[in-house]
C-alpha positions as CSV (number, residue, x, y, z in Angstrom):
1,M,79.9,99.7,160.8
2,A,83.6,100.5,161.2
3,K,85.6,103.2,159.5
4,T,85.5,103.1,155.7
5,L,88.6,101.5,154.3
6,I,87.5,101.7,150.7
7,V,87.7,104.8,148.5
8,A,84.5,104.7,146.4
9,S,85.9,106.9,143.6
10,R,88.8,104.4,143.2
11,V,86.4,101.5,143.0
12,K,84.4,103.3,140.5
13,E,87.5,103.7,138.3
14,L,87.7,99.9,138.2
15,C,84.0,99.2,137.5
16,K,84.1,99.0,133.7
17,Y,83.0,96.7,131.0
18,P,85.8,94.5,129.6
19,G,88.1,96.6,127.5
20,G,87.4,99.6,129.8
21,K,85.3,101.6,127.2
22,K,82.2,101.9,129.3
23,D,81.6,102.4,133.1
24,L,79.4,100.2,135.2
25,N,77.3,101.7,137.9
26,M,78.0,101.0,141.6
27,S,75.2,100.2,144.1
28,S,75.1,102.3,147.2
29,G,76.2,99.3,149.4
30,L,79.2,98.2,147.4
31,S,81.8,100.3,149.3
32,G,80.4,99.1,152.7
33,A,80.4,95.5,151.6
34,L,84.0,95.8,150.3
35,T,85.0,97.4,153.6
36,L,83.6,94.4,155.5
37,K,85.5,92.0,153.3
38,V,88.8,93.9,153.7
39,E,88.2,93.9,157.5
40,Q,87.8,90.1,157.4
41,I,90.9,89.6,155.4
42,I,93.0,91.9,157.7
43,T,91.6,90.2,160.9
44,K,92.4,86.8,159.5
45,A,95.9,87.9,158.5
46,C,96.5,89.3,162.0
47,K,95.4,86.1,163.7
48,R,97.7,84.1,161.4
49,A,100.7,86.3,162.3
50,I,100.0,85.9,166.0
51,E,99.6,82.1,165.6
52,N,103.1,82.1,163.9
53,G,104.6,84.1,166.8
54,R,105.1,87.3,164.9
55,T,104.1,90.9,165.6
56,T,104.4,91.9,161.9
57,V,101.5,91.0,159.5
58,M,103.1,89.9,156.2
59,I,101.8,89.3,152.6
60,K,102.0,85.6,153.3
61,D,99.4,86.0,156.1
62,I,96.8,86.9,153.4
């Protein structure tokens, strides 16, 4: 697997029941799965920028 792009402690802060009063547990593979998803999004955005003749990846590429 590639370098981790996801900070597990920040994800944990977001894993809460509605209303934020109680935390949810995170599985050990969640950070890795999120990293893979982010890598896919970035790769797709880079390809789109190149296809549009740009060297800058922009929000609209996501």
